[in-house]
C-alpha positions, 0 to 999 in steps of 0.5 A: 817743297816738292809740290810748289817747286812742281806748280811752280816749273809748270807755271813756267813751261806755260807762260813759255808758249803765251804770244799773240800770233805764233804760238800754235803747238804740235803735240803727239797723239796719245802723249800727255802734256804737262798743262793745267786747265785750271790756270789757263785755257785751251785752245785747238786749231781744227780744219775738219768739216761737219759730217767729216766723222772727226772728233776733238777730243781731250782727256785731263788727268791729276797728279797721280794720273788719275781722270780729270774730266774728258770732253769732246766736240764731234764732226757728225757723220751725215746720213741725212738724219735730222740731227746728221751732220751736225757739230755736237759735243760730250763731256764725260763723267757729266752728260749721261748723253752721248753726243749733245746738239750744240744749241743753238747750232753752229755755222756750218758755213765757216771754212774748215779751220776753226780755232776751239777755246776751252774754259775750265774755272773752279769756284765756290765747290762747283765747276763752270765749263765754257766751250768758244768756236773762233771766239763766239760762245757755244757752250755755258754750263755750271756742272752742279746743274747741268751734270746727270751723272751723280760721279761728277764731282769725284773726276771734275773737282781733281786738279788738273797737271796733265791733258792728252790728245787720244789716238783716235779719228783726231781732227785737232791740228795744233794748240796754245794755252791761253791767258783765262779773261776775267769773268763776265760781269754777269758772273762775278759782279765785275767788268769783262776783260781781254776784249781784245785777244792781243791783250790777253796774249800781251799780258801773259807774254809779259809775264812769260818774261818774268818767269824764270826769275819767279823760279830762280827767287824760288829756288833761291829762298829754299836754299837758304831756308 
């Protein structure tokens, strides 16, 4: 019962942040945030230029406080080398290489503000990790085919209950959660939904209207049991 109640409260908490235009949430670096990337995607707004040396770093934890995955976007320093100044990514406990250049290279022509979306999906004993840069797919990997760290499964298959923006040279400004989109036709044999961002948020917002009712019904049912 306690586990089920925790899951319901987690859903209510996440539903409460869903809307199309004004749901960005400020945070304190180094503090754990109750959330689940197993249920929702994470969006983070950054205001940093390539070459700044800043990081967008997210750590994830399970209910016991154990590491459930870490990933980074690095606005690399510009020292004149062939890969300097490029946007790079890292996936700890998966890729042994610390920094990897996005392929194809992400645009440098954008204004400093960018919105990143990070999506995790777990099915059939595997984990898919996708990064979007302003709605453009920047990375899409299946960990069983990509990870060269032999211990990836022990970390990335854990149930995520909290995230944290570590107290490092952070590029993250604000964050919010977003309803997961159905997988593409190529991935699950169906049609891709939520093509319109506002539609996705509207769906999540509609769910939030009944979140308290769900919690009330759950509590009432257990009181009568």
